[in-house]
C-alpha positions, 0 to 999 in steps of 0.5 A, spaced: 502 219 561 504 220 554 512 221 557 511 214 561 508 211 554 514 214 550 519 211 555 516 204 555 516 204 547 523 206 547 525 201 551 521 196 547 525 198 541 532 198 544 531 191 547 531 187 541 537 191 538 541 190 544 540 183 544 542 182 536 548 186 537 550 182 543 549 176 539 553 179 533 559 180 538 559 173 540 560 171 533 568 171 532 571 167 526 576 162 528 580 157 525 579 150 525 582 147 532 583 153 535 580 154 542 574 158 543 575 165 545 572 168 551 566 172 550 568 180 549 567 185 554 562 189 549 558 183 548 557 181 555 556 189 557 550 189 551 547 183 554 547 185 561 544 192 559 539 188 555 537 184 561 536 190 565 532 193 560 527 187 560 524 188 566 523 195 565 520 194 559 516 188 560 514 188 567 516 194 571 510 198 570 506 193 573 511 192 579 510 200 580 502 200 580 501 199 587 506 204 589 503 209 584 496 207 587 498 208 594 501 215 592 495 217 589 491 215 595 495 219 599 495 225 595 487 225 595 487 224 603 491 230 603 487 234 599 481 232 603 485 234 609 487 241 607 480 242 604 477 240 611 482 245 615 480 251 610 473 250 611 474 250 619 478 256 618 473 260 614 468 258 620 472 260 625 473 267 622 466 268 620 464 266 628 470 268 631 467 271 638 463 265 638 469 260 637 474 264 642 469 266 647 466 262 653 459 266 655 455 262 660 448 263 661 448 267 667 455 270 665 453 277 667 451 275 674 458 271 676 465 272 676 470 267 673 477 266 677 483 267 672 490 265 673 490 272 677 484 275 680 477 275 677 474 276 670 469 282 670 462 280 671 459 283 664 464 280 659 465 273 656 472 269 658 477 269 652 479 262 649 485 264 645 487 256 645 481 255 640 485 259 635 491 254 635 486 248 635 483 251 628 490 252 626 492 245 626 497 246 632 494 242 638 495 235 635 498 231 629 492 229 627 489 236 626 487 237 618 492 243 618 498 240 621 504 240 617 501 244 611 508 246 609 509 238 607 502 237 604 503 244 599 510 242 597 507 235 595 502 238 591 507 242 587 511 236 586 505 232 583 504 237 578 498 240 581 500 248 580 498 251 574 504 252 569 507 259 569 505 260 576 510 256 580 513 263 583 506 265 585 505 259 589 511 259 592 510 266 595 503 264 597 505 258 601 511 262 605 506 267 606 501 262 609 506 259 613 508 265 616 501 268 618 499 261 621 505 261 625 505 268 628 497 267 629 499 261 633 504 265 637 500 270 639 494 266 641 499 262 645 501 269 648 494 271 649 492 264 653 498 266 658 497 274 658 493 274 665 498 269 669 504 273 666 507 278 671 505 285 669 499 282 665 492 282 665 485 281 661 487 287 657 493 284 654 489 277 653 484 281 649 490 285 645 494 279 644 487 275 641 486 281 637 493 280 634 492 273 633 485 274 629 488 279 624 493 274 622 489 268 622 484 272 617 490 273 613 492 266 613 485 264 611 485 268 605 492 266 603 490 259 604 483 260 600 488 263 594 492 256 594 486 251 594 483 255 589 489 255 585 490 247 586 483 246 584 481 243 590 476 248 592 473 255 590 475 261 595 470 261 600 473 267 604 476 273 601 
């Protein structure tokens, strides 16, 4: 705000000076009866510059108010989305087996058909696609969809504390990598039973790998939202 006020003040100071210089350039002594000379290019240029500065100094700030307000609202909405997505990740990690396994009431007495063969009668069915959902990878409306752009926008908005830019950039890269790899293992887990040579053991193995990476993503995002002042770190 201080920088913006300084720029506005400088424009207001320069405007009358430019107009005065343009008027002085227009005054050229001439002999009686001599034709009036055309205005010099210098005076025209000065007056043109003054006219260009006028809307900036007088009305430019008012014209930009709607755009500034819209940008601020968009930034606030992104903060709320990121926080909601972060809390979803924390919930998933704290309730991982509940979220990623389907356990029917009589699961121990029935067998559920999978893509190939049957599940054992004494264990719940893995639901690895739930991990992808919580990571924001199944819908463009998900809270954590396109987090990279949101995190970049926060940095451009000046939300990163001074002197911590490099740390912030490293955390963003780490989070995006953990998020992507957790999603890939969850996807592989969802198809492990159907793939040739696959089986339930592969499903469980890939799901566990996805869990480990999702945990790293959650911890890293916790450090990011804390650094940005959006929320305290809820999962360490």
